[in-house]
Backbone as JSON Lines, residues from 0, in Angstrom:
{"i":0,"aa":"X","n":[24.05,-4.63,-70.92],"ca":[23.68,-3.34,-70.1],"c":[24.88,-2.1,-69.98]}
{"i":1,"aa":"X","n":[25.96,-2.4,-70.25],"ca":[27.09,-1.55,-70.82],"c":[26.81,-0.63,-71.8]}
{"i":2,"aa":"X","n":[26.51,-1.53,-72.56],"ca":[26.35,-0.39,-74.08],"c":[25.07,0.35,-73.92]}
{"i":3,"aa":"X","n":[24.31,0.1,-72.76],"ca":[22.9,0.53,-72.85],"c":[23.39,2.03,-71.97]}
{"i":4,"aa":"X","n":[23.78,1.78,-70.87],"ca":[24.66,2.73,-70.06],"c":[24.91,4.29,-71.01]}
{"i":5,"aa":"X","n":[26.43,3.45,-71.59],"ca":[27.4,4.31,-72.36],"c":[26.08,5.43,-73.33]}
{"i":6,"aa":"X","n":[25.23,4.74,-74.3],"ca":[24.26,5.07,-75.31],"c":[23.5,6.09,-74.06]}
{"i":7,"aa":"X","n":[23.15,6.08,-73.28],"ca":[22.06,6.94,-71.95],"c":[23.27,8.01,-71.71]}
{"i":8,"aa":"X","n":[23.95,8.1,-71.24],"ca":[25.33,8.86,-71.0],"c":[25.3,9.68,-72.23]}
{"i":9,"aa":"X","n":[25.78,9.14,-73.3],"ca":[26.39,10.46,-74.56],"c":[24.69,10.84,-74.89]}
{"i":10,"aa":"X","n":[23.39,10.25,-74.82],"ca":[22.32,10.95,-75.3],"c":[22.37,12.11,-74.16]}
{"i":11,"aa":"X","n":[22.35,11.85,-73.33],"ca":[21.96,12.75,-72.0],"c":[23.22,14.02,-72.25]}
{"i":12,"aa":"X","n":[24.89,13.93,-72.73],"ca":[25.3,14.7,-73.18],"c":[24.96,15.7,-74.18]}
{"i":13,"aa":"X","n":[24.63,15.04,-75.17],"ca":[23.69,15.4,-76.32],"c":[22.78,16.75,-76.13]}
{"i":14,"aa":"X","n":[21.57,15.84,-75.01],"ca":[20.32,16.78,-75.05],"c":[20.82,18.13,-73.84]}
{"i":15,"aa":"X","n":[22.1,17.9,-73.13],"ca":[22.49,18.88,-71.84],"c":[22.7,19.78,-73.09]}
{"i":16,"aa":"X","n":[23.8,19.81,-74.12],"ca":[24.33,20.8,-75.15],"c":[22.8,21.61,-76.03]}
{"i":17,"aa":"X","n":[22.21,20.57,-76.49],"ca":[21.23,21.31,-77.64],"c":[19.63,21.79,-77.34]}
{"i":18,"aa":"X","n":[19.42,21.06,-75.88],"ca":[18.32,22.43,-75.37],"c":[18.6,23.43,-74.72]}
{"i":19,"aa":"X","n":[17.64,24.36,-75.25],"ca":[18.04,25.84,-74.21],"c":[18.61,25.7,-72.8]}
{"i":20,"aa":"X","n":[19.85,26.67,-72.64],"ca":[20.57,26.88,-71.57],"c":[21.29,27.37,-71.13]}
{"i":21,"aa":"X","n":[21.31,28.28,-69.72],"ca":[22.35,29.23,-69.61],"c":[23.87,29.03,-70.49]}
{"i":22,"aa":"X","n":[24.08,29.68,-70.91],"ca":[25.37,29.3,-72.1],"c":[26.62,28.8,-70.81]}
{"i":23,"aa":"X","n":[27.11,27.7,-71.57],"ca":[28.01,26.66,-70.94],"c":[27.75,26.02,-69.8]}
{"i":24,"aa":"X","n":[26.39,25.96,-69.5],"ca":[25.76,25.14,-68.33],"c":[25.39,23.92,-68.83]}
{"i":25,"aa":"X","n":[26.21,22.95,-69.13],"ca":[26.03,21.6,-69.83],"c":[26.45,20.44,-68.78]}
{"i":26,"aa":"X","n":[25.91,19.54,-68.91],"ca":[26.27,18.39,-67.97],"c":[27.91,17.81,-68.3]}
{"i":27,"aa":"X","n":[28.61,17.9,-69.67],"ca":[29.29,17.0,-70.27],"c":[30.8,17.41,-69.65]}
{"i":28,"aa":"X","n":[30.78,18.48,-69.07],"ca":[32.35,18.57,-68.45],"c":[32.28,17.92,-66.52]}
{"i":29,"aa":"X","n":[31.14,18.09,-65.88],"ca":[30.97,16.93,-64.96],"c":[31.03,15.4,-65.43]}
{"i":30,"aa":"X","n":[30.48,15.5,-66.16],"ca":[30.5,13.68,-66.76],"c":[31.89,13.61,-67.15]}
{"i":31,"aa":"X","n":[32.94,14.37,-67.99],"ca":[34.29,14.1,-68.3],"c":[35.02,13.81,-66.47]}
{"i":32,"aa":"X","n":[34.73,14.91,-65.9],"ca":[35.0,14.64,-64.66],"c":[34.89,13.19,-63.7]}
{"i":33,"aa":"X","n":[33.64,13.11,-63.99],"ca":[33.4,11.85,-63.02],"c":[33.91,10.5,-63.58]}
{"i":34,"aa":"X","n":[33.78,10.77,-65.05],"ca":[34.38,9.16,-65.57],"c":[35.51,9.12,-65.7]}
{"i":35,"aa":"X","n":[36.14,10.27,-65.58],"ca":[38.21,9.99,-65.09],"c":[38.09,9.58,-63.61]}
{"i":36,"aa":"X","n":[37.37,9.86,-62.68],"ca":[37.42,9.42,-61.5],"c":[37.12,7.98,-61.39]}
{"i":37,"aa":"X","n":[36.0,7.25,-61.88],"ca":[35.67,5.98,-62.39],"c":[36.31,5.72,-63.26]}
{"i":38,"aa":"X","n":[37.56,5.83,-64.07],"ca":[38.35,5.15,-64.77],"c":[37.4,4.91,-66.41]}
{"i":39,"aa":"X","n":[36.52,5.45,-66.48],"ca":[35.72,5.16,-67.66],"c":[35.76,5.63,-68.82]}
{"i":40,"aa":"X","n":[35.57,5.28,-69.85],"ca":[36.25,6.25,-71.22],"c":[35.93,7.32,-71.17]}
{"i":41,"aa":"X","n":[36.76,8.24,-71.98],"ca":[36.94,9.78,-72.16],"c":[36.15,9.65,-73.74]}
{"i":42,"aa":"X","n":[35.9,8.65,-74.28],"ca":[35.37,8.73,-75.33],"c":[33.79,9.34,-75.25]}
{"i":43,"aa":"X","n":[33.78,8.53,-74.11],"ca":[31.65,9.29,-73.54],"c":[31.35,10.6,-73.69]}
{"i":44,"aa":"X","n":[32.08,11.59,-73.19],"ca":[32.01,13.06,-73.16],"c":[32.11,13.74,-74.58]}
{"i":45,"aa":"X","n":[33.43,13.25,-75.08],"ca":[33.73,13.46,-76.35],"c":[32.98,12.88,-77.57]}
{"i":46,"aa":"X","n":[32.12,11.76,-77.61],"ca":[31.39,11.63,-78.56],"c":[29.82,12.43,-78.34]}
{"i":47,"aa":"X","n":[29.7,12.75,-76.95],"ca":[28.6,13.76,-77.0],"c":[28.57,15.3,-77.23]}
{"i":48,"aa":"X","n":[30.07,15.96,-77.02],"ca":[30.41,16.98,-77.68],"c":[30.35,16.92,-79.44]}
{"i":49,"aa":"X","n":[30.51,15.72,-80.21],"ca":[30.84,15.71,-81.25],"c":[29.44,15.58,-82.06]}
{"i":50,"aa":"X","n":[28.84,14.75,-81.73],"ca":[27.84,14.71,-82.02],"c":[26.52,15.69,-81.79]}
{"i":51,"aa":"X","n":[26.88,16.92,-80.56],"ca":[26.09,17.43,-80.51],"c":[26.13,18.51,-80.95]}
{"i":52,"aa":"X","n":[27.65,18.85,-81.21],"ca":[28.62,20.13,-82.75],"c":[28.08,19.82,-83.8]}
{"i":53,"aa":"X","n":[27.65,18.04,-84.31],"ca":[26.93,18.01,-85.34],"c":[25.48,18.49,-85.43]}
{"i":54,"aa":"X","n":[24.88,18.7,-84.86],"ca":[23.64,19.63,-84.92],"c":[23.77,20.92,-84.42]}
{"i":55,"aa":"X","n":[24.88,21.27,-83.68],"ca":[24.46,22.68,-83.64],"c":[25.4,23.3,-84.36]}
{"i":56,"aa":"X","n":[26.28,22.81,-85.5],"ca":[27.12,23.41,-85.99],"c":[28.89,23.6,-85.53]}
{"i":57,"aa":"X","n":[29.89,23.29,-86.8],"ca":[30.8,23.4,-85.77],"c":[31.67,24.81,-86.37]}
{"i":58,"aa":"X","n":[32.57,25.33,-85.28],"ca":[33.17,26.59,-85.73],"c":[34.33,26.3,-86.84]}
{"i":59,"aa":"X","n":[35.3,26.62,-86.0],"ca":[36.84,26.58,-86.76],"c":[37.24,24.78,-86.23]}
{"i":60,"aa":"X","n":[38.15,24.49,-86.99],"ca":[38.55,22.94,-86.62],"c":[39.47,23.17,-85.47]}
{"i":61,"aa":"X","n":[40.3,24.17,-85.54],"ca":[41.48,24.5,-84.76],"c":[40.58,24.74,-83.18]}
{"i":62,"aa":"X","n":[39.53,25.42,-83.02],"ca":[39.07,25.5,-82.08],"c":[38.39,24.29,-81.35]}
{"i":63,"aa":"X","n":[37.54,23.39,-82.31],"ca":[37.37,22.29,-81.94],"c":[38.24,21.56,-81.04]}
{"i":64,"aa":"X","n":[39.29,21.61,-81.89],"ca":[40.42,20.57,-81.46],"c":[40.88,21.07,-80.01]}
{"i":65,"aa":"X","n":[40.81,22.46,-79.46],"ca":[41.38,23.01,-78.62],"c":[40.09,22.43,-77.57]}
{"i":66,"aa":"X","n":[38.85,22.82,-77.64],"ca":[37.67,22.65,-76.84],"c":[37.74,21.01,-76.29]}
{"i":67,"aa":"X","n":[38.23,19.89,-77.56],"ca":[37.63,18.46,-77.3],"c":[38.96,18.21,-76.47]}
{"i":68,"aa":"X","n":[40.07,18.38,-76.92],"ca":[41.73,18.65,-75.89],"c":[41.19,19.19,-74.94]}
{"i":69,"aa":"X","n":[40.49,20.44,-74.12],"ca":[40.67,20.78,-72.66],"c":[39.04,19.8,-72.12]}
{"i":70,"aa":"X","n":[38.42,19.16,-72.63],"ca":[37.51,18.35,-72.11],"c":[38.81,17.24,-71.67]}
{"i":71,"aa":"X","n":[39.48,16.61,-72.62],"ca":[40.89,15.77,-72.39],"c":[41.14,16.38,-71.2]}
{"i":72,"aa":"X","n":[41.61,17.28,-70.57],"ca":[42.35,17.74,-69.45],"c":[41.26,17.29,-68.45]}
{"i":73,"aa":"X","n":[39.95,17.77,-68.76],"ca":[39.37,17.73,-67.68],"c":[38.92,16.31,-67.08]}
{"i":74,"aa":"X","n":[39.17,15.61,-67.89],"ca":[39.17,14.19,-67.71],"c":[40.33,13.69,-66.77]}
{"i":75,"aa":"X","n":[41.67,14.39,-66.88],"ca":[43.01,13.81,-66.37],"c":[42.51,14.52,-65.31]}
{"i":76,"aa":"X","n":[41.96,15.55,-64.98],"ca":[41.53,16.2,-63.45],"c":[41.24,15.39,-62.75]}
{"i":77,"aa":"X","n":[40.17,15.16,-63.46],"ca":[38.87,14.09,-62.66],"c":[39.89,12.14,-62.04]}
{"i":78,"aa":"X","n":[40.92,11.85,-63.37],"ca":[41.36,11.14,-62.99],"c":[42.55,10.55,-61.82]}
{"i":79,"aa":"X","n":[43.23,12.06,-61.98],"ca":[44.43,12.37,-61.03],"c":[44.35,13.04,-59.79]}
{"i":80,"aa":"X","n":[43.21,13.56,-59.8],"ca":[43.17,15.04,-58.38],"c":[41.92,13.63,-57.76]}
{"i":81,"aa":"X","n":[42.3,12.96,-56.46],"ca":[41.7,12.45,-55.77],"c":[40.25,12.89,-54.9]}
{"i":82,"aa":"X","n":[40.32,14.14,-55.15],"ca":[39.29,14.8,-54.44],"c":[38.35,15.21,-55.59]}
{"i":83,"aa":"X","n":[36.75,14.74,-55.81],"ca":[36.1,15.67,-56.81],"c":[35.62,16.61,-56.75]}
{"i":84,"aa":"X","n":[35.28,17.52,-55.9],"ca":[34.92,18.83,-55.8],"c":[36.55,19.29,-56.02]}
{"i":85,"aa":"X","n":[37.58,19.41,-56.01],"ca":[38.83,19.8,-56.64],"c":[39.14,19.53,-57.89]}
{"i":86,"aa":"X","n":[39.04,18.46,-58.0],"ca":[38.68,17.9,-59.31],"c":[38.37,19.09,-60.12]}
{"i":87,"aa":"X","n":[36.68,19.21,-59.72],"ca":[35.69,19.88,-60.48],"c":[36.42,21.16,-60.54]}
{"i":88,"aa":"X","n":[37.14,22.11,-59.79],"ca":[37.59,23.17,-59.42],"c":[38.74,23.3,-60.63]}
{"i":89,"aa":"X","n":[39.37,22.07,-60.22],"ca":[40.62,22.18,-61.64],"c":[40.17,22.15,-62.62]}
{"i":90,"aa":"X","n":[39.29,21.35,-63.27],"ca":[39.39,20.41,-64.38],"c":[38.6,22.18,-65.48]}
{"i":91,"aa":"X","n":[37.9,22.73,-64.31],"ca":[36.65,23.45,-65.07],"c":[37.63,24.88,-65.29]}
{"i":92,"aa":"X","n":[38.7,25.17,-64.64],"ca":[39.51,26.25,-64.44],"c":[40.27,26.1,-65.75]}
{"i":93,"aa":"X","n":[40.8,24.71,-65.9],"ca":[42.12,24.05,-67.0],"c":[41.07,24.49,-68.35]}
{"i":94,"aa":"X","n":[39.88,24.3,-68.12],"ca":[38.83,24.12,-69.34],"c":[39.08,25.88,-69.88]}
{"i":95,"aa":"X","n":[38.5,26.34,-69.22],"ca":[38.51,27.68,-69.25],"c":[39.76,28.71,-69.58]}
{"i":96,"aa":"X","n":[40.76,28.17,-69.06],"ca":[42.01,28.88,-69.37],"c":[42.83,28.32,-71.01]}
{"i":97,"aa":"X","n":[42.42,27.21,-71.36],"ca":[42.85,26.42,-72.51],"c":[41.77,27.35,-73.6]}
{"i":98,"aa":"X","n":[40.55,27.39,-73.12],"ca":[40.02,27.56,-74.54],"c":[39.91,28.92,-74.66]}
{"i":99,"aa":"X","n":[39.97,29.76,-73.4],"ca":[39.8,31.33,-73.53],"c":[41.15,31.74,-74.07]}
{"i":100,"aa":"X","n":[42.75,31.22,-73.98],"ca":[43.9,31.46,-74.27],"c":[43.27,31.11,-76.04]}
{"i":101,"aa":"X","n":[42.58,30.07,-76.64],"ca":[42.59,29.16,-77.92],"c":[41.89,30.32,-78.57]}
{"i":102,"aa":"X","n":[41.14,31.09,-78.26],"ca":[39.97,32.24,-78.7],"c":[40.98,33.5,-79.12]}
{"i":103,"aa":"X","n":[41.69,33.68,-77.61],"ca":[42.6,34.84,-78.14],"c":[43.55,34.48,-79.3]}
{"i":104,"aa":"X","n":[43.89,33.37,-79.37],"ca":[45.15,32.85,-80.38],"c":[44.2,33.15,-81.78]}
{"i":105,"aa":"X","n":[43.29,32.31,-81.82],"ca":[42.6,32.14,-82.89],"c":[41.29,33.44,-83.53]}
{"i":106,"aa":"X","n":[41.33,33.98,-82.92],"ca":[40.02,34.62,-83.41],"c":[40.55,35.65,-83.52]}
{"i":107,"aa":"X","n":[39.69,37.08,-84.66],"ca":[40.53,38.52,-84.74],"c":[40.11,39.5,-83.45]}
{"i":108,"aa":"X","n":[39.06,39.14,-82.86],"ca":[38.52,39.96,-81.76],"c":[39.57,40.93,-81.05]}
{"i":109,"aa":"X","n":[40.39,40.4,-80.67],"ca":[41.41,40.12,-79.73],"c":[42.48,40.65,-80.04]}
{"i":110,"aa":"X","n":[43.36,41.74,-79.6],"ca":[44.63,41.92,-80.03],"c":[45.38,40.86,-79.67]}
{"i":111,"aa":"X","n":[46.88,40.73,-79.97],"ca":[47.54,39.72,-79.98],"c":[48.34,40.06,-78.38]}
{"i":112,"aa":"X","n":[47.98,41.15,-77.76],"ca":[49.09,41.53,-77.22],"c":[48.53,41.12,-75.3]}
{"i":113,"aa":"X","n":[48.99,40.96,-74.35],"ca":[48.78,41.12,-72.87],"c":[47.46,41.86,-72.59]}
{"i":114,"aa":"X","n":[47.58,42.45,-73.33],"ca":[45.9,43.41,-73.26],"c":[44.91,42.67,-73.57]}
{"i":115,"aa":"X","n":[45.19,41.81,-75.2],"ca":[44.11,41.07,-75.71],"c":[43.58,40.24,-74.98]}
{"i":116,"aa":"X","n":[44.93,39.58,-74.23],"ca":[44.66,38.4,-73.79],"c":[44.07,38.35,-72.43]}
{"i":117,"aa":"X","n":[43.96,39.24,-71.47],"ca":[43.12,40.13,-70.31],"c":[42.01,40.36,-70.72]}
{"i":118,"aa":"X","n":[41.59,40.71,-71.74],"ca":[40.27,41.36,-72.67],"c":[39.24,39.78,-72.69]}
{"i":119,"aa":"X","n":[40.45,38.91,-73.45],"ca":[39.59,37.69,-73.58],"c":[39.19,36.73,-72.42]}
{"i":120,"aa":"X","n":[40.18,36.58,-71.3],"ca":[39.81,35.98,-70.47],"c":[38.61,36.8,-69.43]}
{"i":121,"aa":"X","n":[38.64,37.89,-69.33],"ca":[37.76,38.83,-68.66],"c":[36.48,38.28,-69.16]}
{"i":122,"aa":"X","n":[36.31,38.75,-70.85],"ca":[34.78,38.7,-71.14],"c":[34.37,36.57,-70.98]}
{"i":123,"aa":"X","n":[35.59,36.32,-71.11],"ca":[34.81,34.43,-70.54],"c":[34.84,34.15,-69.53]}
{"i":124,"aa":"X","n":[34.85,35.58,-68.13],"ca":[33.91,34.96,-66.73],"c":[32.54,34.52,-67.19]}
{"i":125,"aa":"X","n":[31.76,35.22,-67.55],"ca":[30.42,34.68,-66.98],"c":[30.31,33.61,-67.77]}
{"i":126,"aa":"X","n":[30.86,32.94,-68.75],"ca":[30.65,31.57,-69.42],"c":[31.18,30.57,-67.95]}
{"i":127,"aa":"X","n":[32.36,30.94,-67.49],"ca":[33.47,30.61,-66.76],"c":[32.69,30.03,-65.62]}
{"i":128,"aa":"X","n":[31.83,31.02,-65.13],"ca":[30.69,30.92,-63.87],"c":[29.73,30.02,-64.39]}
{"i":129,"aa":"X","n":[28.91,29.77,-65.39],"ca":[28.19,28.56,-65.34],"c":[28.7,27.16,-65.66]}
{"i":130,"aa":"X","n":[29.73,27.46,-66.19],"ca":[30.43,26.35,-66.58],"c":[31.24,25.19,-65.04]}
{"i":131,"aa":"X","n":[31.18,26.76,-64.47],"ca":[31.92,26.3,-62.71],"c":[31.0,24.97,-62.27]}
{"i":132,"aa":"X","n":[29.86,26.19,-62.06],"ca":[28.35,25.54,-61.12],"c":[27.93,24.31,-62.14]}
{"i":133,"aa":"X","n":[28.03,24.19,-63.12],"ca":[27.55,22.99,-63.93],"c":[28.35,21.63,-63.65]}
{"i":134,"aa":"X","n":[29.92,21.99,-63.31],"ca":[31.0,21.01,-63.68],"c":[30.85,20.5,-62.04]}
{"i":135,"aa":"X","n":[31.22,21.09,-61.4],"ca":[30.77,20.48,-59.68],"c":[29.53,20.07,-58.99]}
{"i":136,"aa":"X","n":[28.2,20.72,-60.01],"ca":[26.59,20.02,-59.45],"c":[26.96,18.98,-60.18]}
{"i":137,"aa":"X","n":[27.36,19.08,-61.26],"ca":[27.0,17.34,-62.36],"c":[28.03,16.39,-61.96]}
{"i":138,"aa":"X","n":[29.27,16.79,-61.84],"ca":[30.13,15.87,-61.46],"c":[29.62,14.75,-60.18]}
{"i":139,"aa":"X","n":[29.36,16.05,-58.99],"ca":[28.5,15.37,-58.24],"c":[27.44,14.21,-58.24]}
{"i":140,"aa":"X","n":[26.73,14.79,-59.03],"ca":[25.0,13.89,-59.56],"c":[25.73,12.66,-60.22]}
{"i":141,"aa":"X","n":[26.58,12.89,-60.9],"ca":[27.03,11.56,-61.21],"c":[27.64,10.38,-60.43]}
{"i":142,"aa":"X","n":[28.24,11.03,-59.32],"ca":[28.9,10.3,-58.47],"c":[27.78,10.24,-57.67]}
{"i":143,"aa":"X","n":[26.78,10.93,-56.96],"ca":[26.01,10.52,-56.12],"c":[24.83,9.19,-56.92]}
{"i":144,"aa":"X","n":[24.34,9.54,-58.51],"ca":[23.72,8.48,-59.4],"c":[24.79,7.14,-59.16]}
{"i":145,"aa":"X","n":[26.06,7.02,-59.47],"ca":[26.76,5.7,-59.47],"c":[26.72,5.09,-58.05]}
{"i":146,"aa":"X","n":[26.43,5.33,-56.8],"ca":[26.38,5.12,-55.79],"c":[25.24,4.39,-55.72]}
{"i":147,"aa":"X","n":[24.2,5.03,-56.18],"ca":[22.72,4.88,-56.23],"c":[22.71,3.84,-56.93]}
{"i":148,"aa":"X","n":[23.2,3.57,-58.08],"ca":[23.07,2.47,-58.97],"c":[23.77,1.09,-58.19]}
{"i":149,"aa":"X","n":[25.24,1.56,-57.68],"ca":[25.56,0.05,-57.3],"c":[25.32,-0.27,-55.85]}
{"i":150,"aa":"X","n":[24.37,0.63,-55.38],"ca":[24.26,0.01,-53.91],"c":[23.62,-1.01,-53.63]}
{"i":151,"aa":"X","n":[24.13,-1.94,-52.78],"ca":[23.19,-3.41,-52.51],"c":[21.75,-3.34,-51.93]}
{"i":152,"aa":"X","n":[21.58,-1.97,-51.42],"ca":[19.93,-1.88,-50.55],"c":[19.2,-1.35,-51.68]}
{"i":153,"aa":"X","n":[19.81,-0.38,-52.86],"ca":[18.9,0.64,-54.4],"c":[18.54,-1.28,-54.99]}
{"i":154,"aa":"X","n":[19.15,-2.06,-55.02],"ca":[19.53,-3.3,-55.74],"c":[17.98,-4.05,-55.1]}
{"i":155,"aa":"X","n":[18.55,-4.56,-54.26],"ca":[17.31,-5.5,-53.5],"c":[16.25,-4.75,-53.37]}
{"i":156,"aa":"X","n":[15.96,-3.35,-53.65],"ca":[14.36,-2.88,-53.51],"c":[14.02,-2.92,-55.11]}
{"i":157,"aa":"X","n":[15.19,-3.0,-55.82],"ca":[14.58,-2.79,-57.17],"c":[13.95,-3.82,-57.42]}
{"i":158,"aa":"X","n":[15.09,-5.48,-57.13],"ca":[14.49,-6.42,-57.39],"c":[13.23,-6.8,-56.79]}
{"i":159,"aa":"X","n":[13.01,-6.51,-55.18],"ca":[11.84,-6.77,-54.34],"c":[10.77,-6.31,-55.2]}
{"i":160,"aa":"X","n":[10.75,-4.5,-55.59],"ca":[9.54,-4.51,-56.72],"c":[9.02,-4.98,-57.63]}
{"i":161,"aa":"X","n":[10.38,-5.49,-58.12],"ca":[9.76,-6.29,-59.3],"c":[9.23,-7.69,-59.62]}
{"i":162,"aa":"X","n":[9.19,-8.17,-58.31],"ca":[8.71,-9.46,-57.97],"c":[7.45,-9.55,-57.16]}
{"i":163,"aa":"X","n":[7.12,-8.07,-56.46],"ca":[5.79,-8.07,-56.1],"c":[5.02,-6.69,-56.76]}
{"i":164,"aa":"X","n":[3.74,-6.75,-56.49],"ca":[2.78,-5.72,-56.81],"c":[2.38,-4.53,-56.43]}
{"i":165,"aa":"X","n":[3.11,-3.38,-56.95],"ca":[3.24,-2.65,-55.8],"c":[1.49,-2.15,-55.85]}
{"i":166,"aa":"X","n":[1.02,-1.94,-54.77],"ca":[-0.32,-1.37,-54.58],"c":[-0.53,-0.02,-54.19]}
{"i":167,"aa":"X","n":[0.42,0.15,-53.2],"ca":[0.16,1.25,-52.73],"c":[1.86,2.46,-52.46]}
{"i":168,"aa":"X","n":[1.4,2.88,-52.28],"ca":[3.33,3.98,-52.34],"c":[3.67,3.41,-50.85]}
{"i":169,"aa":"X","n":[3.03,3.37,-49.93],"ca":[3.42,3.27,-48.75],"c":[4.46,1.62,-48.83]}
{"i":170,"aa":"X","n":[4.3,0.62,-49.85],"ca":[5.17,-0.68,-49.98],"c":[6.56,0.36,-50.11]}
{"i":171,"aa":"X","n":[6.18,0.89,-51.21],"ca":[7.82,1.28,-51.24],"c":[8.27,1.88,-50.52]}
{"i":172,"aa":"X","n":[8.0,2.93,-49.66],"ca":[8.29,3.46,-48.7],"c":[8.79,2.54,-47.66]}
{"i":173,"aa":"X","n":[8.05,1.87,-47.47],"ca":[8.57,0.56,-46.4],"c":[9.21,0.11,-46.88]}
{"i":174,"aa":"X","n":[9.77,-0.64,-47.94],"ca":[11.26,-1.1,-48.04],"c":[12.28,-0.22,-48.55]}
{"i":175,"aa":"X","n":[12.08,1.74,-48.7],"ca":[13.2,2.13,-48.57],"c":[13.2,2.68,-47.01]}
{"i":176,"aa":"X","n":[12.51,2.96,-45.87],"ca":[12.67,3.11,-44.86],"c":[12.13,2.21,-44.13]}
{"i":177,"aa":"X","n":[12.74,1.05,-44.01],"ca":[12.47,0.26,-42.8],"c":[11.9,0.48,-41.08]}
{"i":178,"aa":"X","n":[10.83,0.59,-40.99],"ca":[10.69,0.83,-39.29],"c":[9.8,1.97,-39.77]}
{"i":179,"aa":"X","n":[9.53,2.86,-40.58],"ca":[9.06,4.32,-40.58],"c":[7.33,4.22,-40.18]}
{"i":180,"aa":"X","n":[7.1,5.5,-39.31],"ca":[5.44,5.26,-38.91],"c":[4.63,5.44,-40.04]}
{"i":181,"aa":"X","n":[3.65,4.93,-40.09],"ca":[2.41,5.44,-40.76],"c":[1.74,5.66,-40.33]}
{"i":182,"aa":"X","n":[1.58,7.2,-41.19],"ca":[0.35,8.28,-40.85],"c":[-0.5,8.2,-42.06]}
{"i":183,"aa":"X","n":[-1.99,7.6,-41.65],"ca":[-3.05,7.74,-42.3],"c":[-4.19,9.13,-42.45]}
{"i":184,"aa":"X","n":[-4.58,9.37,-43.69],"ca":[-5.01,10.59,-43.55],"c":[-6.48,10.21,-43.76]}
């Protein structure tokens, strides 16, 4: 089961990068943040990144090392900062700063001056906005999903549903919300 969960997470990470999406709005950063919080492996988001890059194409080796290293910083933020909201903000900011400084250092588009660094950071803000929203949203979504998966109530509902035929939507609703009032139309 654990291997299946890992496979699903890697596939979700790949899909979030290869299907059309707003720039930098993927679930990989949120995954790294939450997996750091839950003490699971950093290799899951890194595998998603690497396999998606095999499909999308690589830029330079130096930039890939910077990007993957920045993903590791996001993971560490999730691991070291107790509050997931704060970890998401800090991890996203670290990723933005390190990758944009990396672009400034390695790409000839910007002068190697304070003004060039400022330009690089300024040009990256729209990408960071999307990444920040995605990181916070998906880190919380992973947290919520993990709570649902590990909830005893959720597990008992699923087990009970597997052992009894579902003949109407009311049976499922009754199991999730015991004591609810029925309304027949």
